[in-house]
N, C-alpha and C positions, 0 to 999 in steps of 0.2 A: 709634313703637317696634314692632318685630315681635312677633307673638304666639307663645305656646307651641305647638309642634307635637308631634304624636305619630307615631312610626314603629314598625314592627314589625321586629325584627332577629332573624335566625336565629342561635341559639346554636351551631350547628354550623359554618356557613360565613360568618356575619356579613353575609349578604345582607339588604338593606333593602327593605321593602315599605310602601306607604302604608296598607294595610289588612291585616287578619288573613286568613291562608289556612291551611287544614288541612295542606297540604304545601308545603314550600319549593320555589319554581320553580328554584332554583339547584342545590341538592344532592339534591332529591327526598326529603328526610327529613320524616316526619310529626310534627306537634305540636312543632316546634322554634322557631316564631316567638313572640317575647316582646315585650311593649309597652315602648317606650322614649320618655321625654319629652325633647324638644329645647327647651331654654329659650333666650330671647334673650341675647345677649352683654351682660354688664355690666362696668363698670370693675373690674379686678382689684385687690383690696386688697393692701397691702404684706405680703409673706411674713414669717412668723415667723423671727426670727434673721437677717434680711437688712437691708442698709443701702441706702437709696434714693440713687442717684447724682443729680448736678445736672440731668441731662437727663431724669430720670424713670425711667431703667432701674434694674434691681436689680443691685447690685454684690456680689460674693462677699465674705465676711468670714472671717477666721481663726477656727478652732474655739476656740482658747484665749482669743480676745477676746470671745466671746459670754458675757454675764452670765447667771448662774444665776437663774432665776425661782423664788424661794423659795415663792411661793404655789402655783405649779403643781407643784412637786416635793415639797412638804411632805405628810406623811401624817397622816391623822386616824384614830384608833382607833375601831372599830365597837363596842367594849365586849364583843365575843364573841371570846375568845382564840383559839379554833380557827379562826374565819373570818379573823382578822387574820394568823394564821400562814400560811394558804394564800395570802392576798393579798400576802404579803411584808412585812407590818408595818403594814397599814392601808390605807385608801382614799387614793388620790392625786387631788388636784384636777384636773379636766379629763380624767380617764380614763373609758373606756367599758368596762363589764364585762358579759359575757353569761353568764347562769346558766341551764343546761339541766337537765332532769330529768323522770322519768316523772310522769304525772298522780297526784296524791295523795301525792307523796313528801314534801311539806312546803315547797315554794318560797314560797308566799304566807305561810306561817307564819314563815319566816325573815325575810321582808321586814318584817313587823310587829314582830318582835323587834329588828331593826335600828332601827326607829322608836322602840321603847321605850328602847333604850340610848342613842341619839344625838340624837333630836329635843329641842330646847330653844328658848328665845327667841332665842338667838344662832345656833343651827345649825338652819336650817329644812329640812324634808324635804317634798317634794311626791310623793305616792303617786298614780299614774295607773293606774286599773284599767279594762281593756277587756273583761273576762270576767264581772265581778260588779258588782252594784249597790253603792252606798255603804252601804246598810243591811246587806248581807251582810258587808261588810268590818267594819262597826261591831260586829256580833255576834261575829265572830272576835276583834276587838280587846278586847271586854269579857271574853271567855274568857281571853285572854292577859294581861289587866290592863294594856292599853296606854292610858294617859291622860296624854299629854304636851302641852305648849303649842305646840311647834313643828312638829307633824305636820299637813299639809294633805292633803285627799283630794279627788279628782275622778274621776268615771266618764265617760270620754271616749275616743273612738277617732280623732277627726279631728286631724291634725297641727297645723293652724293654730289650732284652739281650745286645744290643749296649749301651743303657743308663747305664746299670749296669757296663759294661766295662769302660765307660767314667768316672763314679764315682770312679772306682778302680784305673785307670791309672792317671786321672787328666791331660789330654794332653793339650799342648798349641796349637796344630794343629790337626784337625781331618780330615782324608781323607776317602771319601766314594766312592767306585768303584763297582757298579754305583747306582744312585738313582732309576733307573728302576727296580732293583732287591730287593729293600727294601720293607718290608711289615709291616703293623700294624695288629696284630692278631685280633683286634676287628672288622675288616672289612672282609666281606666274598668275596670281589672281588680279582682277581688274582694280583700278583705283576706286575707292569708296567701299570696298568689301570690308568685312569685319577684320580679317587678318591684316590688310593693308593699313587700315585706320589705327589698329592697335600697335603695330610695329612702328609706324611713322610717329605716333604720339610718344612711344617709348624713346625713340631717337631724340626728339625735341626735349623730352624730359632730361635725358642725359646731357644734352647740349646746354640746357639752362643751368643745371646744377654745376657742371664742370667749369663753365666760363662766367658764371654769375651774370648771365644775360637774361633779361626779362623777355619772355616769349608770349605773344598773344595769338591764339589760334581762333579762327572763325570756323564755326561748325554749322552744318545744315540742320534743319529740324524736320521731323516727320509731320504728317497731316494731323496727328494727335497733339502736336505742339512740343514734343520732347525731342531731345538731341538725337540725331541719327547716328547709327553706329552702335558698338557694344556698350553695355552699361559700365564696363570697366573703364571706359574712357573718362567718365566723370570722377572715378576714384584716382586716376593717375595724375590729374591736374591739381593745382593748388586752389584755384578759384574758378567757379562756374557762374557766368553772368547770362541772363536772358534779356534780350532786347524785345520789348513788347509794344503793342500799339496797333490800332486799326489803320488800314491803308488809306481810308477816306478821311481820317482825322489827322490833325497836324501834330498832336502830342505823341511823345514816345517815352517809354519807361525802361530804365535799366534796373534789373532786380538781381541781387546776389542770392543764389540758393546754396552756395558753398564758398567759404572763404577761410583759409587757414591763417590769414593775417588780419582779420577784422570781423565785424558783425555780419550776419547773414540776413538781417532785418532791414537794412537800409535800401532806399530806392533813389534813383536819380530821374528827374523829370526834364524832358527836352521838348522843344518845339521845332518841327521840320519846316524850313523855309527855303527860299531860292538860294541863299548863301550857306545852306547846310543846317546843322543842328545848333540850336541856341539853348543854353542852359536856363532853366526857369528858377530863379532864386526864391520866389514866393509861390510855391505850388498851390497853397490854400486859396489865394486870391484867383489864381488861374482856373482852378477847378470850380469855383463858385461863380465865375463870370457867366452872365447870361441866364442865371437860374430864374425861374418864374417867381413872382412876388404875389402873395395872397391867393395861391392856388391850393385847393385841398389835395393832400397826399404828398406834399413836399416838405421834408424836414432835413435840417442840417445836423449832422453828428460829427464826431471826431474819432479818428483811428490813429494809432501810433505805428509809424513805419520806422522801425529802429528807434532812434532817439528823437525823431521828428514827428510832432503832432500835425496831422493833416486833416483839415476840415473838408468834408465831402457831403454832397447832397444825396439823400435817399428819396427816391420817388416810388410811390405805390399807387396801384390802380385796382379797385375792387368793383367788379361789374356783375350784375345779375345775369344768370344763365338759366336756360330752360332744360339743359341736359342734366341727367341724373348724377353724373360725376363732375364736380367743378374742376376747373383747370388751375394748376399752380405752376408758376414760372418764376425763376430767380436768376437774375443776371448780375454778376459781380459779388455774389455771396453764396454760401453753402445752401443748397436746396433743402436739405433736411433741417437746417437751422430755421429756415423760413417756415416750413411746415410746423415745426415745434412752436414757434411764436404764434402762428395762427391758432393752434390748439389751445395755448394758454389764453389768448385773447377771447376765444369762444367760451372756455370753461370758467375762467376766473373773472371775466368782465361781462359775460352775458351777451356777447356779440354773436348773432346768428349768421354764420358764414357758410353753412352747408350748401347753399344755393348760389354762391357768389364765386366767380373766377377771381383769382388774386395774382397780381403781378408785382414784382419788386425789382427795381433797377437802381444800381449805384451809378450815378452820373459821372462822366469823365473817364470811364474805362478802368477805374481802379477795382481791385478785389479786396473786400473786407473779410478778414479771417478771425479777428479777435471779438470776443463776446461783448466788449464795451459798447458796440453799436446796436445791441439788441433793443434798447429803449427807443432809439431813433427809428428803427425799422417798424417796431410795434406802433409807435405814435403815427407814422406815416400811413400804415394800414387803417388805423382807427380814424384818422382824419379824413381819408377818402371814403370810408364807410359811412361816416356821419355827414360827409359833404361840408365840413367846416375847416377852414384854413387855420393853420397854426401860425403864430407870430413869426414872420420871416427872420427876425433878429433874435430868436431864441434858439439856443443849441440844446440838444437832448442827448445825454449819454447815460450809460448804465447797463449792467448785465441783468437779464431776466431769468429767474428760476422757474421751475415747473409749478411751484406754489403761487406764482404771480408776484413774488417778492423782488425788489431791486437790490442787487448785491453790489458790494463795493468794488471799485475798479482801481487799477494801478495808475499812478501819476495823473490824478485828476486835476491837480493844480496847474500842471503844464498845459493841459487841454483847455482849461478855462482861460489862462493867460493868452493862448493863441486865439481863442474866440474873441476876447476883448481887443486884441490887436487888429482883428479884422472888422471891428466895428459892431460886434454883437452886444446887446444890452442886457440879456438875461440868459441863464443856464439852468436847466433842470437835471439833477443828478441824484444818485442814491443818498439817502439820509446819512448813512455811515460815512460818506465822503464829505458831506457838508460840515459836520462837526469839527473836522480837522483842517478845513480849507480856509486859506486866507484869500478872500476875493479881491480882485483888482478894483481900483477906483472906477466907479461908473458901471460896474457889473453887478446885477442883481442875481443872487444865487438862491435857488429854491430846491429843497430836498423832498424826496418821496420815498416811502418805504414799501409801497405796493403799487401795482399798476393802476388800481382804482384811484389812488392819490395822483399818480402821474397824469392820467387822462383827465382827471378833474381840474388840475392846474392848467393843462394845455388847451382843453376844449370847453 
C-alpha cells in the first residue's frame, strides 16, 4: 500500500511543489504555498441516495424514489428557545454547525448551557475542549449549575484521539471548542493554519454524515469580525452562526448567515448574567427599555428579523459645524443609505443640512438592513433638525425613494400588530399599505405618500 505524501500547493496558481518555498516558482507570489496531504486511494463507499448496479457501478435513482431518512432529518430541541429559532426548529442529526464570535462573548457558556438542557442518559454529549483544561470547564459548569449524567468531557486536540473518544462514548451531539486548536498529526503545519483547519473540518464533516451525529464547532473571528481560517470553511458546514454583542452590554445576539435547514434571517436575543445566558422572549420590549421620552431625534421604527417584527429606536443628532465639510456617521445601518436619506431630506423637503454634522444610531446594538426603516431614520433626522419631539407612542415605517415618495413595504400588518402589543397608539406608514391594512383596536393608522406629508403629520 502506498504511503501518505505531502505536497505544497500554491493557492494562487495551484502549482505543486515537493517542499515549501517562500515564493512560488510559477507565479512568483510570496507565501502562497500551503501544505496538502495526498492519501492513498481506498475503495469508495456506496454514495448516499444511490443504488449499486450489478456490475458495481453507481446507477442514478429518481428523486421521488429516494426514501426520507427520518433519523437524519428529525430535529432535536436544544431547550433554548432563541437558539432553536435561529437553527430553524432545533438540531438536525448529521448536521455540522459553526459558531463564531469575539473572545469572551459567551460561546463556551452557551455550550455548557446546551449540555445542561440536553444531556441525559439517552442523549449523550461529548464536549471536546482544546483551549482549557477539564478543571477549568468544571469550574464554569459548577457556576452554571451543570450537573447532568450524559455530559462527557475531554481536553484533547489530536483528531485521532477525538475519534477514539467518539467511538467509545457514541454521542448524539459533539461539541468542539475550538476548531482552530484541532490538529491532524499527519500534517506538519501548526494548529490554526489554513491546512489544519480545512482538514480537521473535513474530518468532522465525514464524522457527522457517517454517524448522524450533530457537530457544533466553535470558531475564532478576526479583528474584522469574520471567521478566521479559509473561506471554504463556511462552505463545508451546514449552518454558520455569529454570536454578536458588545462586551460592556448585557445583551447578546445569535444570527444565522447560512442555514441549510432553515431561514437565514432569524436572530436570537439573550442577556448575559451571573447564571449564564438568558433567552429574551420579548426582544422589542427589551430593546425599547430606557428610551428617552419627549426628546427630539428619537423615533421608533420596526424591522423584520426573519419572521419576527422587532421594534427598535432610531436616534439622530444634527449639529451645526464651522468646518467646510460636515461629518456623517452611521451606527447600526448602512452609511450610504443614511447619506441618501440626508440628500432626499435636503432636496425634497428643503432642509439645509450642508453646514450640519449628522449622526444616526440604532439603539440596542442591532443592525437595520431593510429599507422599511427609512421613514423612521428620516423622521429622526428632521425631528432633531427642527428641535421638535415626535410623539413617543407613534411608530414610523416606510421605504423612501429618491423622489421623496413613500413606497409600500412587506408585512406591514404584522409590524402594526407588534406596535399595538407594545402599547403604541399611532403608526405612520405608506399610503399604499394603509388602504390594505386592518388596524388593531386602539391603534390609529395614518398614511403618507410623500415625505412632506410624513413630516407634516409628525412635526
